[in-house]
C-alpha positions as CSV (number, residue, x, y, z in Angstrom):
1,X,-18.0,61.3,44.9
2,X,-18.8,57.2,46.9
3,X,-15.6,56.6,49.3
4,X,-15.1,52.7,50.2
5,X,-14.0,52.0,53.7
6,X,-10.7,49.7,53.7
7,X,-12.8,46.7,55.3
8,X,-15.5,46.8,52.2
9,X,-12.5,47.9,49.8
10,X,-11.2,44.4,50.1
11,X,-14.7,42.6,50.5
12,X,-15.1,44.1,46.8
13,X,-11.3,42.8,45.3
14,X,-12.3,39.7,46.8
15,X,-15.6,39.2,45.2
16,X,-13.9,40.9,42.3
17,X,-10.9,38.2,41.9
18,X,-13.0,34.9,42.9
19,X,-15.5,36.0,39.7
20,X,-12.0,36.6,37.6
21,X,-11.2,33.3,38.8
22,X,-14.9,31.4,38.1
23,X,-14.2,32.6,34.5
24,X,-11.1,30.4,34.1
25,X,-11.1,26.6,33.6
26,X,-8.5,24.1,33.4
27,X,-8.6,21.3,30.3
28,X,-6.9,18.0,30.0
29,X,-6.2,16.9,27.1
30,X,-3.7,14.6,24.8
31,X,-4.6,16.1,21.9
32,X,-1.6,18.2,21.0
33,X,-3.9,20.5,18.8
34,X,-6.5,21.6,21.0
35,X,-3.8,24.0,22.9
36,X,-3.6,26.3,19.3
37,X,-7.5,26.0,19.3
38,X,-7.5,27.4,23.0
39,X,-5.6,29.9,22.0
40,X,-7.6,31.4,19.5
41,X,-10.9,30.7,21.6
42,X,-9.5,33.0,24.6
43,X,-8.0,35.6,22.1
44,X,-11.8,35.5,20.6
45,X,-12.9,37.8,23.3
46,X,-12.1,38.0,27.2
47,X,-14.9,36.8,29.5
48,X,-13.8,33.4,29.6
49,X,-10.2,31.9,29.8
50,X,-8.8,28.0,29.2
51,X,-5.6,27.0,30.5
52,X,-4.3,23.8,29.1
53,X,-2.5,21.3,30.8
54,X,-1.3,18.0,28.3
55,X,-2.4,14.8,30.0
56,X,-1.0,12.1,28.2
57,X,-3.9,9.4,29.7
58,X,-6.4,11.9,31.6
59,X,-8.7,8.4,32.2
60,X,-6.5,7.0,35.5
61,X,-6.4,10.8,36.8
62,X,-10.3,10.4,36.5
63,X,-10.8,7.4,37.8
64,X,-8.2,8.4,41.4
65,X,-9.2,10.5,43.9
66,X,-7.8,14.3,43.8
67,X,-8.4,17.2,42.2
68,X,-10.6,17.8,38.5
69,X,-10.2,19.5,35.7
70,X,-13.0,20.8,34.4
71,X,-12.9,20.1,30.9
72,X,-11.7,16.8,29.5
73,X,-10.4,16.7,25.7
74,X,-8.9,13.1,25.4
75,X,-9.8,9.9,23.2
76,X,-10.5,6.8,24.9
77,X,-13.1,8.0,27.6
78,X,-16.9,6.0,26.6
79,X,-16.5,3.8,29.2
80,X,-19.4,3.4,31.9
81,X,-17.5,4.9,34.8
82,X,-15.5,7.5,33.2
83,X,-19.5,8.7,31.8
84,X,-20.8,8.6,35.1
85,X,-18.3,11.3,36.3
86,X,-19.5,14.0,33.0
87,X,-22.6,16.3,33.3
88,X,-25.0,16.2,31.0
89,X,-24.1,18.5,28.0
90,X,-26.9,19.0,26.2
91,X,-26.1,22.6,26.8
92,X,-24.5,23.2,23.3
93,X,-27.9,22.4,20.9
94,X,-29.3,25.7,22.8
95,X,-30.8,27.5,20.5
96,X,-30.4,25.0,17.6
97,X,-26.7,25.5,16.4
98,X,-25.6,22.9,15.6
99,X,-28.9,20.3,15.7
100,X,-28.4,17.0,16.6
101,X,-29.0,16.2,13.2
102,X,-25.8,18.1,11.9
103,X,-23.5,15.4,13.5
104,X,-22.8,12.2,11.7
105,X,-26.0,9.7,12.2
106,X,-25.1,7.2,15.2
107,X,-21.7,9.4,16.2
108,X,-22.6,10.5,19.5
109,X,-24.6,7.0,20.8
110,X,-21.0,6.1,22.7
111,X,-21.3,9.2,24.2
112,X,-24.8,8.9,25.8
113,X,-25.6,7.3,29.5
114,X,-29.1,6.1,29.8
115,X,-30.6,9.3,28.0
116,X,-28.0,11.9,29.1
117,X,-25.1,13.2,26.4
118,X,-22.1,12.8,29.2
119,X,-19.7,12.9,26.0
120,X,-19.2,14.5,22.7
121,X,-17.4,13.1,19.7
122,X,-15.5,16.2,18.3
123,X,-13.4,14.1,15.3
124,X,-12.7,11.4,13.9
125,X,-10.4,8.6,11.4
126,X,-11.4,6.8,8.8
127,X,-9.2,3.4,7.7
128,X,-7.9,3.7,4.6
129,X,-6.2,1.4,1.7
130,X,-3.4,3.3,-0.5
131,X,-2.3,2.4,-3.9
132,X,-0.1,2.9,-7.1
133,X,-2.8,5.5,-9.3
134,X,-0.3,3.9,-11.9
135,X,-1.3,-0.3,-10.5
136,X,-4.9,0.4,-10.5
137,X,-5.6,3.7,-13.1
138,X,-9.5,2.7,-13.3
139,X,-9.9,1.6,-10.2
140,X,-14.0,2.4,-9.9
141,X,-16.1,3.9,-6.7
142,X,-14.5,5.7,-3.8
143,X,-14.8,2.5,-1.2
144,X,-13.9,-1.0,-1.0
145,X,-15.4,-3.6,0.2
146,X,-13.7,-6.8,2.1
147,X,-14.6,-8.9,-1.1
148,X,-13.4,-7.0,-4.0
149,X,-10.2,-6.5,-2.1
150,X,-9.6,-10.2,-1.7
151,X,-9.8,-11.1,-5.2
152,X,-7.5,-8.2,-6.2
153,X,-5.3,-9.2,-3.8
154,X,-5.7,-12.9,-4.2
155,X,-5.1,-11.9,-8.5
156,X,-2.1,-9.9,-8.2
157,X,0.1,-12.6,-5.9
158,X,-1.1,-15.4,-8.0
159,X,0.9,-13.6,-11.2
160,X,4.4,-15.1,-9.9
161,X,5.2,-18.4,-9.1
162,X,4.9,-19.1,-5.4
163,X,8.2,-19.9,-4.5
164,X,9.9,-16.8,-5.7
165,X,7.6,-14.6,-3.3
166,X,8.8,-11.1,-4.5
167,X,5.2,-9.8,-4.7
168,X,1.9,-9.2,-2.4
169,X,-1.0,-8.4,-3.2
170,X,-2.3,-7.7,0.9
171,X,-2.4,-9.5,3.6
172,X,-5.1,-8.6,6.7
173,X,-2.0,-9.1,8.5
174,X,-0.4,-5.8,7.8
175,X,-1.0,-3.0,9.8
176,X,-3.5,-4.6,12.6
177,X,-5.8,-4.3,9.8
178,X,-7.3,-8.0,11.2
179,X,-9.5,-5.3,13.3
180,X,-11.1,-3.7,11.1
181,X,-12.1,-6.6,9.6
182,X,-13.7,-8.4,12.4
183,X,-15.6,-4.9,12.7
184,X,-16.9,-4.5,9.7
185,X,-17.9,-8.3,10.0
186,X,-20.2,-7.7,12.9
187,X,-17.4,-9.0,15.5
188,X,-18.8,-5.5,17.8
189,X,-16.1,-5.3,20.6
190,X,-17.8,-2.6,22.9
191,X,-17.8,-2.4,27.4
192,X,-20.1,-4.8,28.7
193,X,-21.3,-6.0,32.4
194,X,-18.9,-4.4,34.8
195,X,-16.2,-3.1,32.3
196,X,-15.9,-5.9,30.7
197,X,-14.9,-6.4,26.9
198,X,-17.7,-8.1,24.8
199,X,-18.4,-8.5,21.9
200,X,-20.9,-10.9,19.2
201,X,-19.8,-14.4,19.2
202,X,-21.4,-15.3,15.9
203,X,-19.8,-12.7,14.0
204,X,-16.6,-12.7,15.3
205,X,-16.7,-16.5,14.7
206,X,-17.9,-15.2,11.4
207,X,-15.0,-12.5,11.0
208,X,-12.4,-15.1,11.9
209,X,-13.6,-17.4,9.5
210,X,-12.8,-14.9,6.8
211,X,-9.3,-14.0,8.1
212,X,-8.4,-17.9,8.2
213,X,-9.7,-18.0,4.2
214,X,-8.0,-15.0,3.1
215,X,-6.2,-15.8,-0.2
216,X,-3.0,-15.6,0.4
217,X,0.8,-17.0,1.2
218,X,1.7,-19.1,4.0
219,X,2.3,-17.4,7.5
220,X,6.1,-17.8,7.8
221,X,5.8,-16.6,4.2
222,X,3.8,-13.1,5.4
223,X,6.4,-12.8,8.2
224,X,9.2,-13.0,6.0
225,X,7.6,-10.7,3.5
226,X,7.3,-8.2,5.8
227,X,10.2,-7.9,7.6
228,X,12.1,-8.0,4.2
229,X,9.9,-5.6,2.3
230,X,7.6,-3.3,5.0
231,X,9.8,-2.1,7.4
232,X,9.6,1.5,5.9
233,X,7.6,3.9,4.1
234,X,5.2,1.6,2.3
235,X,4.9,4.1,-0.4
236,X,8.5,2.0,-2.5
237,X,6.7,-1.4,-2.4
238,X,3.5,-0.2,-3.8
239,X,4.8,2.8,-7.0
240,X,7.6,-0.3,-7.5
241,X,4.7,-3.0,-8.0
242,X,5.7,-5.1,-4.3
243,X,2.7,-5.2,-3.2
244,X,-1.0,-4.2,-4.5
245,X,-2.8,-2.0,-1.2
246,X,-1.5,-1.1,1.8
247,X,-3.8,-0.4,5.2
248,X,-3.6,3.2,6.5
249,X,-6.0,6.3,7.8
250,X,-6.8,9.4,6.1
251,X,-5.5,11.7,8.7
252,X,-2.5,9.6,8.4
253,X,-2.0,9.6,4.5
254,X,-4.0,13.6,4.0
255,X,-0.9,14.7,6.8
256,X,1.7,14.3,4.4
257,X,2.7,16.4,1.9
258,X,1.1,16.3,-1.7
259,X,4.8,15.9,-3.2
260,X,5.2,12.5,-1.1
261,X,1.7,10.8,-2.1
262,X,1.7,11.9,-5.5
263,X,1.5,8.3,-7.2
264,X,-1.1,6.9,-4.3
265,X,-4.6,7.4,-4.2
266,X,-6.8,5.5,-1.9
267,X,-10.1,4.3,-0.5
268,X,-12.6,3.8,2.3
269,X,-13.2,0.5,3.4
270,X,-16.9,-0.7,3.4
271,X,-19.4,-3.7,4.4
272,X,-22.6,-3.1,3.4
273,X,-23.0,0.7,2.2
274,X,-20.9,1.6,6.0
275,X,-17.5,2.8,5.9
276,X,-15.4,1.4,8.7
277,X,-14.4,4.1,11.4
278,X,-10.8,4.0,13.9
279,X,-11.5,3.5,17.2
280,X,-10.1,6.4,18.1
281,X,-12.4,9.3,18.1
282,X,-11.3,12.6,20.2
283,X,-14.3,13.3,23.1
284,X,-15.1,16.2,25.5
285,X,-16.7,15.8,29.0
286,X,-17.1,17.6,31.9
287,X,-16.6,16.5,35.2
288,X,-19.1,16.9,37.4
289,X,-17.0,18.3,40.1
290,X,-15.5,21.2,38.4
291,X,-16.2,24.1,40.3
292,X,-15.5,26.3,37.5
293,X,-16.7,25.4,34.1
294,X,-18.2,28.0,33.0
295,X,-15.3,28.7,30.9
296,X,-15.2,25.5,29.4
297,X,-19.1,25.0,28.5
298,X,-18.0,28.2,26.4
299,X,-15.8,26.9,24.7
300,X,-16.7,23.9,23.8
301,X,-20.1,25.5,22.2
302,X,-17.8,28.0,20.0
303,X,-16.0,24.8,19.0
304,X,-19.3,23.3,17.6
305,X,-20.4,25.7,15.7
306,X,-19.4,25.9,11.5
307,X,-17.6,29.2,11.7
308,X,-15.1,28.1,14.4
309,X,-14.6,25.2,13.0
310,X,-14.2,26.5,9.4
311,X,-11.5,29.0,10.9
312,X,-9.8,26.4,13.1
313,X,-9.1,23.5,10.2
314,X,-7.9,26.8,7.4
315,X,-5.8,28.5,9.7
316,X,-4.2,24.9,10.9
317,X,-3.5,24.1,7.6
318,X,-2.1,27.7,6.3
319,X,0.5,27.0,8.6
320,X,1.9,24.0,8.4
321,X,0.7,21.6,5.4
322,X,1.2,18.1,7.4
323,X,-2.0,19.7,9.7
324,X,-4.5,17.7,8.3
325,X,-8.3,18.7,9.4
326,X,-9.6,18.8,12.9
327,X,-7.8,17.4,15.5
328,X,-6.0,15.5,13.1
329,X,-9.5,13.7,11.8
330,X,-12.5,14.5,9.9
331,X,-14.9,16.7,12.2
332,X,-18.5,14.7,14.0
333,X,-20.1,17.8,12.0
334,X,-20.9,16.2,8.5
335,X,-21.0,20.3,6.8
336,X,-17.2,20.8,7.8
337,X,-16.1,18.5,6.2
338,X,-18.2,18.5,2.4
339,X,-17.5,22.3,2.7
340,X,-14.3,23.0,4.1
341,X,-12.5,19.9,4.0
342,X,-12.9,19.3,0.2
343,X,-12.1,22.7,-0.2
344,X,-8.8,22.1,1.5
345,X,-8.1,18.6,0.1
346,X,-10.2,18.7,-3.2
347,X,-9.3,14.8,-3.7
348,X,-11.6,14.5,-1.0
349,X,-14.4,16.5,-2.7
350,X,-17.5,14.5,-3.7
351,X,-16.2,11.4,-2.0
352,X,-16.4,12.0,1.5
353,X,-19.1,9.5,3.4
354,X,-23.0,10.1,4.0
355,X,-24.2,11.6,7.2
356,X,-25.8,7.8,7.3
357,X,-23.2,5.9,5.9
358,X,-20.0,6.3,8.9
359,X,-19.6,3.0,11.2
360,X,-19.2,4.5,14.9
361,X,-18.0,2.4,17.5
362,X,-19.6,1.4,20.3
363,X,-18.2,2.9,24.1
364,X,-15.3,0.9,24.7
365,X,-13.9,0.0,28.1
366,X,-11.7,1.6,30.1
367,X,-8.4,-0.1,28.9
368,X,-9.3,-0.8,25.3
369,X,-5.7,1.0,24.7
370,X,-4.3,-1.5,26.5
371,X,-6.0,-4.2,25.8
372,X,-6.0,-3.4,22.4
373,X,-2.1,-3.2,22.6
374,X,-1.6,-6.1,25.2
375,X,-4.5,-8.4,23.7
376,X,-5.9,-8.2,20.4
377,X,-2.6,-7.4,18.7
378,X,-0.5,-11.1,19.7
379,X,-3.8,-12.6,19.3
380,X,-4.9,-11.3,16.0
381,X,-0.9,-12.5,15.2
382,X,-1.3,-16.3,16.1
383,X,-4.3,-18.7,15.0
384,X,-7.2,-16.6,16.9
385,X,-10.3,-18.4,18.3
386,X,-12.6,-17.0,20.6
387,X,-11.9,-18.7,23.6
388,X,-8.4,-18.0,22.8
389,X,-9.0,-14.3,23.1
390,X,-11.1,-15.2,26.3
391,X,-8.3,-16.7,27.9
392,X,-6.5,-13.9,27.0
393,X,-8.5,-11.3,28.5
394,X,-8.9,-12.9,31.7
395,X,-4.5,-13.6,32.2
396,X,-4.3,-9.5,31.3
397,X,-7.1,-8.5,33.4
398,X,-5.7,-10.8,36.5
399,X,-2.2,-9.1,36.0
400,X,-3.3,-5.8,36.0
401,X,-5.5,-6.3,39.1
402,X,-1.5,-8.2,40.6
403,X,0.1,-5.0,39.8
């Protein structure tokens, strides 16, 4: 029998503890569903473990000196400054499962920095238009283009006395829908040089022209209508015939119990055969400063397996009928949606956009969420021009520097 001296025994214990510590990774996330996913991962094996720390906004923590997590899963991570802090993630594709071709076409693009994939998209949402089944029982297809939406909304609004204004088909001012219009028209909001907000001037102008000429009531009438009829759940205005369409997202709509949406249906929004996406894709990255990234790497490899995603989607749905999809969205792996989600939500079967039909956003600046709330919303809620946008962005950034 071998016996270790006290010094050697202590050294072996230290090495053992050190090895154990190296098999534990810390996750920063602002996606609540990640806690249950990590719990399943930790329970599925004993070699690697993830510790979850909820961070409302991990971006500032990543950009300032101090301790960093080993794995980041959050929204709004695609700026160049963030990607420069991350390691390449090509290990996820080792062995061919998943293959890059399994992802929606162009869904990976915003995660690249040069030729290196620094961030992986986990899930995304799609803007939709909801409507009453009774009001439009024969509406064809699974998506609406902007011209069709304009026509249907205008026809609905016009079938009343103008001064009555107790019905309104649709307004792009509802739920910030104007931003979706600008993106579909090619406005192309994205990160520019040195983290500026950039866009395509000509296409932005065309999108703004569309918004200005959108048929419907005058500006003040839209505001008054919203204040009177659209301050709460739009279901009643839709089923009562007060409005024809209302903007939402697929995740928001399908997270509602069936009895609350049984009178409603939805259509995706498309332009030129491509369906719009929301701007809040969930991304994952591993900071280069991490010294214990092993468990984080294993978690990502586990997460992007088809069987794993099937388990996560079906188990979450079984436990809570309001738990939609994967991290409150569609998976970036197309088969997880067409196979698993379509089985869980029969109304999605056969109507999801194809793998090359989804128009994903480009990389966005670090302060995109603040710009959207503090600049784009009030800008679109006023007589919007490109000149006024430039002015508002400059003012916003100058104020941020002063603060």
